C-alpha positions as CSV (number, residue, x, y, z in Angstrom):
1,M,37.7,1.0,14.3
2,L,35.3,-1.4,14.8
3,S,31.9,-0.3,14.0
4,S,28.4,-2.5,13.9
5,P,26.7,-2.5,11.7
6,A,29.8,-2.5,9.2
7,P,29.4,1.1,7.3
8,S,29.8,1.4,3.8
9,A,33.0,0.8,1.6
10,Q,34.6,3.7,1.1
11,R,38.3,4.1,-1.3
12,D,41.3,5.4,1.1
13,S,44.8,4.3,0.5
14,C,45.2,4.7,4.5
15,C,43.6,1.2,4.8
16,V,42.2,-2.3,4.9
17,S,39.2,-3.8,6.1
18,G,36.7,-6.5,6.4
19,V,33.4,-7.8,7.6
20,T,33.4,-11.0,9.6
21,G,29.7,-12.5,10.0
22,G,27.2,-10.7,8.5
23,S,27.8,-11.2,4.7
24,A,25.1,-9.6,2.5
25,G,24.8,-12.7,1.0
26,G,25.8,-15.3,2.7
27,D,23.1,-16.7,4.5
28,E,20.3,-18.8,3.5
29,V,16.6,-17.2,2.7
30,P,14.0,-19.0,3.2
31,P,11.2,-18.8,0.6
32,G,9.3,-15.9,0.8
33,A,12.0,-13.9,2.2
34,V,13.5,-10.6,0.8
35,N,17.2,-10.9,1.4
36,N,18.9,-7.3,2.3
37,L,15.7,-6.1,3.9
38,R,14.9,-5.0,7.0
39,R,11.6,-4.7,8.6
40,L,11.0,-1.7,10.8
41,G,7.8,-1.3,13.0
42,T,6.7,-2.0,16.3
43,V,8.5,-5.3,17.8
44,L,6.2,-7.9,20.0
45,S,9.5,-10.1,20.6
46,N,13.1,-10.3,19.7
47,F,15.8,-13.3,20.3
48,R,19.1,-14.3,19.8
49,T,19.7,-17.2,17.7
50,D,22.7,-19.1,15.8
51,E,20.3,-20.9,13.1
52,G,19.2,-18.5,10.3
53,A,16.2,-16.8,9.1
54,E,14.1,-19.8,8.7
55,V,13.8,-19.7,12.8
56,C,12.4,-16.1,12.5
57,Q,10.1,-17.1,9.8
58,E,8.7,-20.1,11.8
59,A,7.9,-18.4,14.9
60,C,6.2,-15.6,13.2
61,T,4.1,-17.9,11.6
62,S,3.5,-19.8,14.8
63,D,2.8,-16.4,16.6
64,R,-0.8,-15.1,15.2
65,R,0.3,-11.2,16.5
66,C,2.8,-11.4,14.2
67,G,2.6,-9.2,10.8
68,G,6.5,-9.8,10.0
69,W,9.5,-10.8,10.9
70,T,12.9,-9.8,10.6
71,Y,16.8,-11.3,11.3
72,V,19.7,-9.5,11.3
73,R,22.9,-11.1,10.7
74,P,25.7,-11.8,13.1
75,G,28.0,-9.2,13.2
76,Y,25.3,-6.3,13.2
77,E,24.0,-6.6,16.5
78,G,26.7,-8.9,17.8
79,P,28.6,-12.2,17.2
80,R,25.2,-14.3,16.6
81,G,21.9,-13.4,14.9
82,R,18.6,-11.7,16.0
83,C,15.7,-12.3,15.5
84,Y,12.7,-9.4,15.9
85,L,9.2,-10.0,15.4
86,L,6.8,-7.4,14.5
87,R,3.3,-6.4,14.5
88,R,1.0,-5.8,11.7
89,G,1.7,-2.4,9.8
90,S,5.6,-2.8,9.5
91,S,7.6,-0.6,7.0
92,A,10.8,-1.8,5.6
93,D,13.8,-0.3,4.3
94,R,17.0,-2.0,2.0
95,N,19.8,-3.1,4.3
96,A,22.2,-5.7,3.6
97,C,21.9,-6.3,7.8
98,C,19.2,-8.7,7.3
99,I,16.7,-10.7,5.8
100,S,12.9,-10.1,6.1
101,S,9.3,-11.6,5.7
102,V,6.0,-10.6,6.7
103,D,2.9,-12.9,7.3
104,D,-0.4,-10.6,6.6
105,E,-2.0,-13.1,4.2
106,D,-5.1,-11.0,3.9
107,P,-6.1,-11.5,0.1
108,E,-8.8,-8.5,0.6
109,A,-6.0,-6.3,2.3
110,G,-3.5,-6.4,-0.8
111,G,-2.2,-10.1,-0.6
112,G,0.4,-10.4,1.5
113,R,2.2,-7.2,2.8
114,T,4.9,-6.5,0.9
115,E,5.8,-2.8,1.5
116,V,9.3,-1.3,0.7
117,I,10.2,2.1,1.3
118,L,12.4,3.2,-1.0
119,P,14.3,6.2,-1.4
120,G,12.5,8.9,-2.8
121,M,9.3,8.1,-0.7
122,R,8.2,9.6,2.9
123,D,6.6,7.5,5.1
124,G,4.1,8.9,7.9
125,Y,2.6,11.8,5.1
126,D,-0.6,12.8,3.5
127,L,-0.5,15.4,0.7
128,P,-4.7,16.3,1.5
129,G,-6.7,17.5,-1.3
130,F,-5.7,18.3,-5.1
131,D,-7.1,15.0,-5.8
132,L,-6.5,14.7,-9.9
133,R,-9.1,11.5,-10.2
134,P,-11.0,9.8,-7.3
135,L,-8.7,6.8,-5.1
136,F,-8.4,3.6,-6.4
137,A,-7.7,0.1,-5.1
138,L,-4.7,-1.6,-5.3
139,P,-4.1,-5.1,-5.8
140,A,-0.7,-5.6,-3.2
141,A,0.4,-3.4,-0.6
142,D,2.9,-1.7,-2.3
143,P,3.6,1.9,-2.7
144,E,5.9,1.4,-5.7
145,L,2.7,0.8,-7.9
146,C,1.2,3.8,-6.9
147,R,4.5,5.4,-7.6
148,R,4.2,3.8,-11.3
149,A,0.5,5.0,-11.6
150,C,1.8,8.7,-11.0
151,N,4.6,8.2,-13.5
152,S,2.5,6.7,-16.2
153,E,-0.2,9.8,-15.7
154,F,0.7,12.6,-17.7
155,M,-0.8,15.6,-15.5
156,C,-0.1,13.7,-12.2
157,R,3.1,15.5,-10.3
158,A,2.3,13.5,-6.7
159,W,0.8,10.6,-5.0
160,V,0.1,8.8,-1.8
161,Y,-0.3,5.7,-0.9
162,A,-2.9,4.8,1.8
163,R,-2.0,1.3,3.8
164,P,-4.8,-1.2,4.2
165,G,-7.6,-0.3,7.1
166,T,-6.0,3.3,7.2
167,R,-8.4,4.8,4.3
168,N,-10.4,1.6,3.1
169,R,-9.8,-2.0,3.8
170,A,-7.6,-2.3,0.7
171,P,-4.5,-0.2,0.0
172,V,-5.3,2.5,-1.8
173,C,-3.6,4.9,-4.5
174,Y,-4.2,9.1,-4.5
175,L,-3.1,10.8,-7.9
176,K,-2.4,14.7,-7.5
177,S,-2.4,17.4,-9.8
178,I,-0.4,19.8,-7.7
179,R,2.0,18.7,-4.5
180,G,0.6,20.3,-1.6
181,P,1.7,20.6,1.7
182,K,2.2,17.6,3.8
183,S,0.9,16.6,6.9
184,D,2.0,14.0,9.8
185,D,-0.3,10.9,9.0
186,S,1.2,7.4,9.7
187,C,-1.5,6.0,7.5
188,C,0.4,6.7,4.4
189,V,3.5,6.8,2.1
190,I,3.9,10.1,-0.2
191,G,6.2,10.9,-3.2
192,N,6.6,13.0,-6.1
193,K,6.6,12.2,-10.2
194,S,9.9,12.1,-10.6
195,S,12.1,14.3,-7.9
196,L,13.3,13.7,-4.5
197,F,11.3,15.6,-1.4
């Protein structure tokens, strides 16, 4: 059976399989880009290309509306590569299909947007109440910094990362003494100190 994108490998004595195109490490990663990262968000435009990730980076740089881009390797969405130009505020996940970057370089909004949603983090939620201490600004737009702050604080049980421009101009972090009920809110990413939701 042919699959696109290629599924994860599983051992099975019945079969021999492989992947054509779309090799996770075969494409050149431009400076400032991240390998094996897929950006998710509002798409401004998309186009097919045979020229690799650099053409996506150049297209995003020349469009003032563009806040980030994703290059999907050949073999995942057809035989050719595809560029997606995204609005500001995109999130990301780890995926071998793609090479991605963002071009939102406002230093007062936490520097270049490097937000990556890792396993155990929940995007699009808030945890109202139970603040352990007042919010604090983060040096970069990265929920991992908030998770680390919670892990290093003995009394912290959960955390909320608020994106730049939602609660404050800079990205901010709230540490929680209790993990209360979550509410839908696109401003934020939440997580527990140690266990998954």
